[in-house]
N, C-alpha and C positions, 0 to 999 in steps of 0.2 A: 504493500500500500504506500509506504513512504517512498519507494523508488519511483512509482508512477507519479506521485505528486512532485517529486524532485525533477523528473524529466519535463513535466508540464511547466514548472516554474522556469527552468532553464530555457525552454522554448519561447516563453513569453519575454524573457530577458533579451534573447537574441532579436526578437521581433521589435521590441522597443528600441534597442540600440540601432537597428537598421533605420527605423523611423527618425531617430535622433540625428543620424547622419544627414538625412534628407532635409530636415528642418534647419540644421546648422548651415548647410550649403545654401539654402534659400535665404537665410539671414545674412550670410556674407555677400551674396549677390545683391540683395536689396541695399545693404550698407554701401557697397561700391557704387550703386546707381544713385543713391541719395546725393552724393557729392556732385555728380554731374548735373543732376536735376536742379539742385540748389544753385549751382553756378549759372545755369540757364535762366532761372527765375531772376537772379540778381542782375544778370547782363541785360535782360529785357526791360527792367524797370526804368532806366533813364529815357529810353525811347517812348515808353508808355506815358511816363510823367510829362515829357515834353509835348507829346501829342495831345494829352489832356489840357495842358496849359494853352496850347494854340487854339484848340476847340473852344475853350472857355473864353479866350479873348475875342475870337472871331464871332462867337455867339453874341457877345456884348456889343462889339463895334461894327457889326455887319450892316447896321442901319435898317433893320427890319427885313433883311433878306430871309427867305424861307426855303425849306427843303423838305421833301417828303419824309425823310428819316427824322425830322424834327417835329413834325405835326402830330400832336396827340389827338386821338379821336375816340368816340365811345367804343368801349370794348364789347364787341359782339362775339368775337372768337379770339381766345387767348392761346398763344404759343408757349409751350413749356419745354425747355431744353434741360435734360438731366444728364450729367456727366459722371460716369462711373468707370470701372476698370474692365478689362477683357478677361482678367484672371482673378481667381479668388485668393484665399489664404492671406487676407489682409485685415483680419479682425472685423471691426464694425465700420470700416471705411465706406463700403458700399451701402450698407443698410441705413446709415445715418442720412446720406444724401437722398436715397430713394424714398424713404419714409417722409422726408421733408417735402419732396416733390409730389408724392401721392396725397399728402395732406392738402397741398395747394389745389390739386386737381379736384379733390372732394369739395373744397370751398367753391370753386367755380361751378361745379355741378349743382350744388345747393342753391347758388345764385342764378341758375338758369343760363349760364354762359357756356357756349361751345368751346372746346379745347382741341388743340393739335399737339401731339406729343412727338418731340424729337429727342433721340437718345444718342449718347456717345458711350460705347463699350457694350460688350456682350451681357454683362450682368444687368444693366438697365434694360436691355432689350428683352431678356428672358423674364425679368421681374414684371414689367408692364404687360408683356404678351400673355403671361400666365394669368394675370388678373383681368384680362379682357379689354385692355386699353388698345385701341388701334394706333399703331405707330406710323407716323407720317414719313419719317426718314431715320435710318440708323447708320451711324458712322462707327465702323469697327476697325480694330487694329491701329488705334490712334494714340491712346493714352500712355503707352509705354515710353515712347520717345516722340512726342508730337513735333511736327514741323510747321513752319509758317504756311505752307501749302495746304495742310489739313485745316488750319484755322480759316484760311481764305475760302475753302470749299464749304465749310459749315456756315460762315458768315454770309456768303453769296446766296445760299439757299434761304436762309432766314430773311435776308434783305429783299430778295425777290418775292417771297410770299407776303412780306409786309407791304411792299410797294404795290402788289397786285390786289391787296385788300383781303387776301385769304385769312390773315391774322391781323389783329389790331394792336397787339403788344407781344413782347417776348420777355419771358423771365428765365433766368439761368439758375440752375441749382447745382452747385459744385462744392468742392472743399477748398477753403483758403489755407494756404501754407504760411505759417508764421515761424515755425522752427521745427527741428527734428522731433521735438516732443509735443508740439502744439499744432493741431490742424482742426479746423472748425467747419462744419457743414453750413453753408450760407446760401442765401438767395438774393439776387439783385436784378434790376430791370436793365435789359440790353437795348430794347427798342420800345417806344421812340427814344431817341437820344436826348438826354438832358445835359445841360451845361455842367461839366464836372466841378465839384467844389474844390476850394483851395486845399492843398495838402497840409496836414497838421504840422505845426512848427515852422511854417513859412510865413514871412511877413506879408500882410495883406497889401495889395497894391492895385492901382486902377488899371483898367484895360489898356493894352498897348494899341496905339493907332496903326491901322493898316491902310495901305493904298492898293486897291484891287485892280488887277489887270488880267483878264478883260472885265470880269464882273464878280460881285460877291457870290451870286448864285452859282456860277461855274466853279469858283474856288470851293464852295461848300460841297458841290457835287463831286469833286475829286477828294476832298479832305475827309468828309464824314464816312464814306465806305472804308477808307484806310483806318479810321478810328475804330470802327466796329470790328475790323479784322484784328487790329492790335489788341483790343479788349478780349476778343475770343481767344487769341493766342495766349494772352496772360492767364486766362481761365484754364486752358489746357496745361500750361506749364505748372501752375499751382496744383492742379489735380494730379499731374504726374509725380511731382515731388511728394505730395501728401500720400499717394498710393504706396510709393517705395518706403516712406517712413512708417506708415501703418503696417506694411508687410514685415518690415524689419522687427518692429515691436512684437507683432503676433508670433513670428517665428522664434524670436528670442524667448518669449514666454513658453512656447511649445517645447523648445529645447530644454529649458530649465525644468519644466514639468516632467519631461522624459527622464532627465537625470535623477530627479527625485523618485520617480517610479522605479528606475533601475536600482536605486539604493534600497527601496522598500522590498522589491522582489529578491534582491541579493540577501537581505536579512531573512526573508522567509525561506530562501533556499538553504541558508546556513542552519536554520532551525530544523528544516526537514532532514538535512544531512546528519545533524546531531541526533535527531530522533532515530534515524536509520542505524547509526552507529550504536546508539544505546540498545536498540532492539537486537542487533547482532551480538553485542557483548552479553546481553541477558541470555540469548540462546546458547552462546558458547559456555557460559558459566553453568546454565541449567544442564547442558549436555555433560559437562565435566562432573557435576555432582551426581548425575545419574550413573555415570560409569564408575565413580568411586563407590557408590552404594551397591552397585552390582558386583 
């Protein structure tokens, strides 16, 4: 009986050790990718901040020039963009974003507003498809190492649907990357474009005067789509860095749990081995006593 129990425990120890090797390798891979993703987030911030500053100044100093991406209208159909990952093993990274997006969809449904769902990542696609939400467009294979071309493709589809009147607003649900330990699921409006607020810690200043050539409308027509693309690219970069950070934490926790389980099983194996040895000694002593009496 003890031998069978000991073999079972040893088999479990080998299985847990194999799993631990996998989780440790995933942890190391995610840790190496966090650095690159964080560098990309940091490198994109100067361009995004400068673009926001230009849009803010142009919106104030354009002399009443209008653009379709700036025009707010009654929301008859709302667009919801949910950004998730293509792979799992990232803890609560996906569930936090998807639940936030689903809560917003439920609010629109209760208000009688139609919705269109756009998803980034296989996890969001399977989540909403399983719950019966029709998916307008899915973008897969993007979040691991997003490129500016991916952001342009997503932004163009959203802007085209908005310009055609298929949707009257676009809300993005994604994860904001603050540090390797802090990522927060957030929602913000992408369309219509609102003049960005001043960055915290910067000195308030009046709008910069611009001389438009050929016209403010044409400048806005070129500038605003680039701003939407840059905002979308920033969302994808934040989501990528957050995904790798969440996966690293999840795999580190899984590795530590596996190590603790190996220690527990090793203790049980030692106890089973000691019980087996005790049984064998008892049998030997009993046999010796029987021979002596005989």
